[in-house]
N, C-alpha and C positions, 0 to 999 in steps of 0.2 A: 504494500500499500504506500503510495507515493503521493505527496501534495506538490504538484507540479506549480511554480509561480507564474505569474502574469509576465508574459514578455511580448516582443514584437512578432512572434510566431502564433500567439493566441491568448485567450483570456485564462488559460491555466485551468487548475482544478484537482481533484483527487482521482488518480489513476489507481485501478485494482488490477492486479496481476494474479490470476488464478489458474491452477493446473498441477501436474507433477513438480513439486517443489524442488526435487533433484535436477530435474530437466531446466528448470528457472535458474537454478544457481550454477548450473553448467553453462548456461548461455551467457550470463554475466560475466562469468570468469573468462569466457572467449572474448569478450568485448569490453576491454578494460575501460575506455571513454565513458561507455554508458554506465559501468558499475560505478564509477567515480561521480558522475552526475547524479545517480540515485542516492548515493551515499551524501552528497552534499545537500541535496533537496530534504533528505530526511532529517538531517543535522540541523538545518536552517529553520525548517518549518515543519517540525513533527506533528503527525496526524494524532489526535486524542480521539480514542474509540471509548465510548461509554457502554458498548455491549448491551444497550437497551432496545436496539431496534428488533422487533420481531422477525423471525426468520420464515421466508416465503415456503411454503409446502403445497402438495397438491389438494390438501383440505382447506388450506388458508393462502391461496395466492395472488394476494394482494401486495405487490411490491412497491406500489404508489403511497402505502400508509406506512408510517413509523410504527405504530401500534395498533393493537385491535381496538377499533372505534367505528362508530357510524360516522360516515362524513357530513357535513353540515347541509349539504344540498339535500339530503334524503329527509332531513327534519323540515327543511322548507318546502318540500314537496308534499310531505304528511299534512304540513300545516294548509297548504293550498287545497289539498283535497278536502280536508276538514271544514274549511271555509266555503268551499262549492256546495258541501253537503248542508251547512246551515243555510247558505242563501236559497238553495231548492227546497228546503223544508219551509222556510219563511215565505217564498215566494208561492208555493203551492198551497200554504196555509195548512199544512199538517199539524194536527195537535199534538200527536207521539209518534215518533218514529219506531221506537223499538217497544214501548210498553205495551203495546196491544198484542206483541207476539205471542203465539201459543207454542206449545212443546214441538209440534211439527215444524213450525216455522224456523226454530233454532236447530233443529235437525239438518234442515237444507243450508241453514247459515254455515255450520260446521263442515258440510259436504263440500260446499263452495271453497270455504277457507282452505281446507286441506287439498283440494284439487288444484288450485293455482299455485299454491305453495311448492306442491310436488312438481309441478311443470317447471317451474323456473329453477328449481333444485335440480332436476333432471338435466336441464340444459348446461348448468355450471358443472355439474358432474361428469356429464359425457365429454366436455371439452379436453378432460384429460386424456382421454383415449383418441378422440377422433379429431382433435384440433379445435382452436377457437375461430371457427368460420362460420359462415352463414349454412353450411352444409349440416351442421350439428342441429341447428334450430329446424331445419327440414326433416332430418331422421326422426326427432323426438316428436314433433308436431304430427308427422305422418304417422308414427307408432301410436300416438294417443288416439288419432282417427280409427285406426285400425282396431284397438282394443275397445272403443265405444261401439263400433259395428259388431264386433265379435259378442260384446255384452248382450246387445240386442238379438242376435242371433241364439245365444245361449238361454235367455229368459224365454224368447219364443219357443224353443224346442223343449226345454225343461221347467215346467211351471211350477213344480213341487219343491223346488229349492229352498231351503230354510235359510232365513235371514240370519241367523245367529251364526250358522256355519261359514257363511260368506264373510261377515264381519270377523270372524277369526282368522279366515285365510287373508283377508285384507290386511289385518294389523300384522299377522306372521311374515307377509311379503315385504312390507314397510321395514320390519326389523332386519329381515335377511338381507336387503339390498344394503342396509346400514352396515352390515358385518362384510359384505363383500367388496374386495378391492378391484376396482374396474381397470385399473393399471396392469392387471394380470393377463388382459385381453389384447395388449398392445401389439404383440407380434403376430397376431393374425392378419389375414388380408383385409384391406379395408371395407370390402363389401361385407365380409362374414362379420366383423367386428361391429360395423354399423347395424347390422340385423340382430346381432346377439345383445349389444348395448341397448339398442332403442327397444327390444320386446322386454329385456329384463327391469330396464328402469321404469317402463310404464306398466309392469305387471299389476301393480296394485289400483291402476284406473280400470282395469278390467273387472275386478270385483266391486270398485266403487260405481261404476257404471251400472252393474247389475242392482246394486242396493238402490239407487236412484231411481230406475225404472220400476222396482218394486214398491217404493215408498211414494213416488208421486201420485198414483191413483188414490193412495189412502189420505192426502193430503185434504183437509176441509175447504181451504181456500187457496186454490193454486195459483192465483196471482201473486198472493203473498208469499208463497213458497218459492216462486221464480225471483221475486224482489229479493227475498233473504238470501237466496243463493248467490244472486248478483252482488250483493253487499258483502257476503262472506268472501267472495273471489278477490274483491278489492282489499279486504283486509289481509288476505293470504298474500296477495302480492306484495303489499306493503311490509309485512313481515319478514320478505326475503332480505332486506337489509340487515337483518340480524346475523346473517352469515359472515359480515365483517368483525363480529364479536365472537361468535360461537363456532365458526366455520362451516362449511357445506354439508358435511355427514350429519351434523347435530339437527340440521332441519328435519331429518327425517324422522327424529323424536318427537318433534312438534307436529309432524302431519300425522304419526300414529295417535297421538294425544287428542288431535282434533276429530280423526275418526272414531276413536274410542267415545269422545263426548257426543259425536253423531249416533252412535249405537244406543247411548243412554235416553237420548231425545228422540228416538225413532218413533214415529206413529204407530199406535196400536190397533186403531179402528179397521174395519174391513173396507175395502174400497166401495164406493157407491155403485150401484147397479143402473142408475137412472142414465138417461142420454146425455152427452155432454151439452147439447143444446139447452138443457133445463137447468145446468148448473148457474148457481147464482153469482159466480164469479164473471160470467159472459156479459155483455152489455145490453140484456134484456130492456131494462128501463129506458135505455137511448132509443131502441128501437119502437117501443110502445108509445114514447112521447113523439118520435118523428112520425108515427101513424096518425097521432091525434092532430099534429100540426098539419099533415097532408090533407086530413077531413075538412079542418077548418079552411084552408086554402082553396079547397075544391067548391065550397059553398058558394051560390052565386051572391053577388053583391046586393044588398038591400033586403035581404031575407031575414 
């Protein structure tokens, strides 16, 4: 480590020499002027090392952070999201946003939070094996869509699957991915490891999709269920910033915790047998009012 002084050749700065120490010393011994220059720089401006900078790893690859902390920009974005939420609540005159939620609404909230947190975690984790390029996002998102399609097919073919068993497989798969080191697949051909990593990291979404398909017909208010799911996704996306503090793998434990909360808040009532067109969540009052207005407009003037 050498502190190069400012000169006519450049601004100077700290230069790090890494590699085989024996080869570095042999190279300096063969180039006496360079060895004397480095010794003079080290004597005139020694580099003071505090040994407090966190070492970047595959689980914490943030070389631009001196220590584990959430950057200020993420707090500003979270504050902006909260401000927009407050403005929308005030503009739409919503008396209570979360106070009127029922058990099933919290179920879909936790499903949404876990889903998006798992998605962003998968993209960060797969970058270790597939490289930090747009291909990673394409692989993970494509795998998610395939898992959702497969979940629909399984629910359509096997209607007697037990929800508790699926929840068990869901949480187990999250913990299994936490224990697996994806870097062990780096030696495989790119197509093979992309298929393997994409399928493995999105496996929990297969079980989560099956749970969503089974739970949604049981929701008494489907509009609120979808709204709670979207709000949960927003919260899950914001919680991704915790990776700056706890690392990438630890997010899987939070995902498993969210899915456990979703299981505790799962709707228990049987799905309604009535036609979807008779559900009170749809806009029947709008159509009835529109029909009344059309009748009034159709009456001749002066009657």
